[in-house]
KOLPAFI-219446 format. One record per residue (C-alpha): residue number from 1; residue in one letter; x, y, z. Coordinates in steps of 0.02 Angstrom, whole numbers, plus 50000, padded with zeros to 5 digits. Example, Ala and Ser with C-alpha at 12.3 -4.5 7.8 and 13.67 -1.06 7.14 Angstrom:
# residues 2
<site><resi>1</resi><resn>A</resn><u>50615</u><v>49775</v><w>50390</w></site>
<site><resi>2</resi><resn>S</resn><u>50684</u><v>49947</v><w>50357</w></site>
END
This chain:
# residues 130
<site><resi>1</resi><resn>M</resn><u>50551</u><v>55623</v><w>54277</w></site>
<site><resi>2</resi><resn>D</resn><u>50678</u><v>55593</v><w>54131</w></site>
<site><resi>3</resi><resn>S</resn><u>50860</u><v>55615</v><w>54169</w></site>
<site><resi>4</resi><resn>E</resn><u>50923</u><v>55631</v><w>53992</w></site>
<site><resi>5</resi><resn>T</resn><u>50951</u><v>55779</v><w>53897</w></site>
<site><resi>6</resi><resn>P</resn><u>50870</u><v>55797</v><w>53733</w></site>
<site><resi>7</resi><resn>L</resn><u>51045</u><v>55798</v><w>53650</w></site>
<site><resi>8</resi><resn>G</resn><u>51084</u><v>55639</v><w>53749</w></site>
<site><resi>9</resi><resn>R</resn><u>50922</u><v>55559</v><w>53677</w></site>
<site><resi>10</resi><resn>V</resn><u>50968</u><v>55618</v><w>53507</w></site>
<site><resi>11</resi><resn>R</resn><u>51149</u><v>55535</v><w>53512</w></site>
<site><resi>12</resi><resn>G</resn><u>51087</u><v>55375</v><w>53600</w></site>
<site><resi>13</resi><resn>L</resn><u>51180</u><v>55401</v><w>53751</w></site>
<site><resi>14</resi><resn>G</resn><u>51091</u><v>55357</v><w>53924</w></site>
<site><resi>15</resi><resn>T</resn><u>51126</u><v>55429</v><w>54086</w></site>
<site><resi>16</resi><resn>A</resn><u>51290</u><v>55330</v><w>54086</w></site>
<site><resi>17</resi><resn>R</resn><u>51343</u><v>55408</v><w>53923</w></site>
<site><resi>18</resi><resn>E</resn><u>51399</u><v>55243</v><w>53846</w></site>
<site><resi>19</resi><resn>G</resn><u>51237</u><v>55173</v><w>53760</w></site>
<site><resi>20</resi><resn>G</resn><u>51310</u><v>55221</v><w>53596</w></site>
<site><resi>21</resi><resn>H</resn><u>51489</u><v>55158</v><w>53619</w></site>
<site><resi>22</resi><resn>H</resn><u>51416</u><v>54990</v><w>53684</w></site>
<site><resi>23</resi><resn>W</resn><u>51305</u><v>54982</v><w>53528</w></site>
<site><resi>24</resi><resn>W</resn><u>51443</u><v>55014</v><w>53397</w></site>
<site><resi>25</resi><resn>T</resn><u>51565</u><v>54899</v><w>53487</w></site>
<site><resi>26</resi><resn>E</resn><u>51436</u><v>54750</v><w>53480</w></site>
<site><resi>27</resi><resn>R</resn><u>51415</u><v>54785</v><w>53304</w></site>
<site><resi>28</resi><resn>L</resn><u>51598</u><v>54794</v><w>53258</w></site>
<site><resi>29</resi><resn>T</resn><u>51631</u><v>54630</v><w>53355</w></site>
<site><resi>30</resi><resn>S</resn><u>51494</u><v>54532</v><w>53277</w></site>
<site><resi>31</resi><resn>L</resn><u>51561</u><v>54604</v><w>53095</w></site>
<site><resi>32</resi><resn>S</resn><u>51731</u><v>54555</v><w>53151</w></site>
<site><resi>33</resi><resn>T</resn><u>51676</u><v>54383</v><w>53207</w></site>
<site><resi>34</resi><resn>M</resn><u>51584</u><v>54350</v><w>53040</w></site>
<site><resi>35</resi><resn>F</resn><u>51734</u><v>54393</v><w>52930</w></site>
<site><resi>36</resi><resn>L</resn><u>51843</u><v>54294</v><w>53044</w></site>
<site><resi>37</resi><resn>S</resn><u>51735</u><v>54146</v><w>53031</w></site>
<site><resi>38</resi><resn>I</resn><u>51717</u><v>54150</v><w>52843</w></site>
<site><resi>39</resi><resn>W</resn><u>51909</u><v>54148</v><w>52847</w></site>
<site><resi>40</resi><resn>L</resn><u>51929</u><v>54006</v><w>52963</w></site>
<site><resi>41</resi><resn>L</resn><u>51797</u><v>53901</v><w>52873</w></site>
<site><resi>42</resi><resn>T</resn><u>51883</u><v>53937</v><w>52702</w></site>
<site><resi>43</resi><resn>S</resn><u>52054</u><v>53913</v><w>52775</w></site>
<site><resi>44</resi><resn>L</resn><u>51993</u><v>53744</v><w>52853</w></site>
<site><resi>45</resi><resn>L</resn><u>51906</u><v>53681</v><w>52692</w></site>
<site><resi>46</resi><resn>R</resn><u>52054</u><v>53718</v><w>52576</w></site>
<site><resi>47</resi><resn>L</resn><u>52164</u><v>53594</v><w>52696</w></site>
<site><resi>48</resi><resn>P</resn><u>52200</u><v>53425</v><w>52605</w></site>
<site><resi>49</resi><resn>D</resn><u>52136</u><v>53347</v><w>52770</w></site>
<site><resi>50</resi><resn>L</resn><u>52089</u><v>53388</v><w>52940</w></site>
<site><resi>51</resi><resn>G</resn><u>52213</u><v>53273</v><w>53035</w></site>
<site><resi>52</resi><resn>L</resn><u>52309</u><v>53337</v><w>53181</w></site>
<site><resi>53</resi><resn>A</resn><u>52471</u><v>53339</v><w>53088</w></site>
<site><resi>54</resi><resn>T</resn><u>52399</u><v>53440</v><w>52940</w></site>
<site><resi>55</resi><resn>F</resn><u>52300</u><v>53553</v><w>53069</w></site>
<site><resi>56</resi><resn>T</resn><u>52459</u><v>53579</v><w>53166</w></site>
<site><resi>57</resi><resn>D</resn><u>52567</u><v>53640</v><w>53024</w></site>
<site><resi>58</resi><resn>W</resn><u>52421</u><v>53751</v><w>52978</w></site>
<site><resi>59</resi><resn>L</resn><u>52407</u><v>53834</v><w>53145</w></site>
<site><resi>60</resi><resn>S</resn><u>52593</u><v>53860</v><w>53163</w></site>
<site><resi>61</resi><resn>S</resn><u>52592</u><v>53990</v><w>53020</w></site>
<site><resi>62</resi><resn>T</resn><u>52596</u><v>54161</v><w>53095</w></site>
<site><resi>63</resi><resn>V</resn><u>52455</u><v>54224</v><w>52994</w></site>
<site><resi>64</resi><resn>N</resn><u>52342</u><v>54074</v><w>53040</w></site>
<site><resi>65</resi><resn>M</resn><u>52391</u><v>54092</v><w>53223</w></site>
<site><resi>66</resi><resn>T</resn><u>52362</u><v>54282</v><w>53231</w></site>
<site><resi>67</resi><resn>G</resn><u>52186</u><v>54242</v><w>53135</w></site>
<site><resi>68</resi><resn>M</resn><u>52132</u><v>54110</v><w>53258</w></site>
<site><resi>69</resi><resn>L</resn><u>52180</u><v>54223</v><w>53402</w></site>
<site><resi>70</resi><resn>L</resn><u>52088</u><v>54368</v><w>53336</w></site>
<site><resi>71</resi><resn>F</resn><u>51942</u><v>54264</v><w>53310</w></site>
<site><resi>72</resi><resn>V</resn><u>51949</u><v>54192</v><w>53485</w></site>
<site><resi>73</resi><resn>F</resn><u>51966</u><v>54374</v><w>53558</w></site>
<site><resi>74</resi><resn>S</resn><u>51819</u><v>54444</v><w>53444</w></site>
<site><resi>75</resi><resn>T</resn><u>51707</u><v>54302</v><w>53487</w></site>
<site><resi>76</resi><resn>F</resn><u>51734</u><v>54307</v><w>53669</w></site>
<site><resi>77</resi><resn>W</resn><u>51724</u><v>54505</v><w>53671</w></site>
<site><resi>78</resi><resn>H</resn><u>51548</u><v>54503</v><w>53576</w></site>
<site><resi>79</resi><resn>T</resn><u>51485</u><v>54354</v><w>53686</w></site>
<site><resi>80</resi><resn>K</resn><u>51526</u><v>54470</v><w>53835</w></site>
<site><resi>81</resi><resn>L</resn><u>51443</u><v>54618</v><w>53765</w></site>
<site><resi>82</resi><resn>G</resn><u>51286</u><v>54527</v><w>53711</w></site>
<site><resi>83</resi><resn>L</resn><u>51272</u><v>54433</v><w>53879</w></site>
<site><resi>84</resi><resn>Q</resn><u>51285</u><v>54606</v><w>53978</w></site>
<site><resi>85</resi><resn>V</resn><u>51148</u><v>54677</v><w>53895</w></site>
<site><resi>86</resi><resn>V</resn><u>51043</u><v>54528</v><w>53939</w></site>
<site><resi>87</resi><resn>I</resn><u>51092</u><v>54533</v><w>54116</w></site>
<site><resi>88</resi><resn>E</resn><u>51066</u><v>54727</v><w>54117</w></site>
<site><resi>89</resi><resn>D</resn><u>50899</u><v>54707</v><w>54048</w></site>
<site><resi>90</resi><resn>Y</resn><u>50817</u><v>54569</v><w>54133</w></site>
<site><resi>91</resi><resn>V</resn><u>50902</u><v>54563</v><w>54306</w></site>
<site><resi>92</resi><resn>H</resn><u>50815</u><v>54693</v><w>54411</w></site>
<site><resi>93</resi><resn>E</resn><u>50902</u><v>54676</v><w>54582</w></site>
<site><resi>94</resi><resn>E</resn><u>51064</u><v>54772</v><w>54581</w></site>
<site><resi>95</resi><resn>G</resn><u>51158</u><v>54647</v><w>54702</w></site>
<site><resi>96</resi><resn>N</resn><u>51114</u><v>54501</v><w>54579</w></site>
<site><resi>97</resi><resn>K</resn><u>51150</u><v>54607</v><w>54435</w></site>
<site><resi>98</resi><resn>T</resn><u>51321</u><v>54655</v><w>54500</w></site>
<site><resi>99</resi><resn>L</resn><u>51363</u><v>54474</v><w>54539</w></site>
<site><resi>100</resi><resn>L</resn><u>51313</u><v>54410</v><w>54376</w></site>
<site><resi>101</resi><resn>L</resn><u>51408</u><v>54538</v><w>54279</w></site>
<site><resi>102</resi><resn>V</resn><u>51563</u><v>54502</v><w>54391</w></site>
<site><resi>103</resi><resn>L</resn><u>51543</u><v>54317</v><w>54350</w></site>
<site><resi>104</resi><resn>L</resn><u>51516</u><v>54344</v><w>54164</w></site>
<site><resi>105</resi><resn>N</resn><u>51678</u><v>54454</v><w>54162</w></site>
<site><resi>106</resi><resn>F</resn><u>51772</u><v>54312</v><w>54248</w></site>
<site><resi>107</resi><resn>A</resn><u>51690</u><v>54178</v><w>54135</w></site>
<site><resi>108</resi><resn>V</resn><u>51745</u><v>54264</v><w>53974</w></site>
<site><resi>109</resi><resn>V</resn><u>51929</u><v>54306</v><w>54031</w></site>
<site><resi>110</resi><resn>L</resn><u>51950</u><v>54128</v><w>54077</w></site>
<site><resi>111</resi><resn>G</resn><u>51868</u><v>54053</v><w>53921</w></site>
<site><resi>112</resi><resn>G</resn><u>51980</u><v>54185</v><w>53812</w></site>
<site><resi>113</resi><resn>V</resn><u>52131</u><v>54143</v><w>53899</w></site>
<site><resi>114</resi><resn>L</resn><u>52101</u><v>53954</v><w>53901</w></site>
<site><resi>115</resi><resn>A</resn><u>52079</u><v>53958</v><w>53710</w></site>
<site><resi>116</resi><resn>A</resn><u>52220</u><v>54073</v><w>53667</w></site>
<site><resi>117</resi><resn>V</resn><u>52337</u><v>53954</v><w>53776</w></site>
<site><resi>118</resi><resn>S</resn><u>52267</u><v>53809</v><w>53691</w></site>
<site><resi>119</resi><resn>I</resn><u>52289</u><v>53887</v><w>53523</w></site>
<site><resi>120</resi><resn>L</resn><u>52473</u><v>53936</v><w>53564</w></site>
<site><resi>121</resi><resn>R</resn><u>52510</u><v>53766</v><w>53635</w></site>
<site><resi>122</resi><resn>I</resn><u>52456</u><v>53678</v><w>53472</w></site>
<site><resi>123</resi><resn>A</resn><u>52543</u><v>53804</v><w>53367</w></site>
<site><resi>124</resi><resn>I</resn><u>52714</u><v>53813</v><w>53449</w></site>
<site><resi>125</resi><resn>P</resn><u>52786</u><v>53639</v><w>53471</w></site>
<site><resi>126</resi><resn>A</resn><u>52853</u><v>53603</v><w>53655</w></site>
<site><resi>127</resi><resn>G</resn><u>53034</u><v>53588</v><w>53610</w></site>
<site><resi>128</resi><resn>A</resn><u>53027</u><v>53758</v><w>53505</w></site>
<site><resi>129</resi><resn>V</resn><u>53024</u><v>53865</v><w>53673</w></site>
<site><resi>130</resi><resn>A</resn><u>53176</u><v>53850</v><w>53764</w></site>
END
């Protein structure tokens, strides 16, 4: 017995009514990560060298720091969405599925926060924050 309505099938929404939203979010985060990757690669290739002082100066710019933070946010969000689909599709026992989804969310948040704090520590000198 199919629990989807014909309209739900056409819209691509499952019984949870969020299939289309998840699909679009995954596509948008992949595009944003791609564009931010191109920006990052181009920016780094334009630097005279990749020494710590040069990179720190580059990252201390508000625009570059914001771009890096957006890159981290977009990458971790996209990773979370993709791995969530893998877990939902291939882990069949509900208890294991729930546990893995919770662990995934913790790992993604922890990784994203760690990356963001690392960017901020490099970009903002220790003496600048009083």
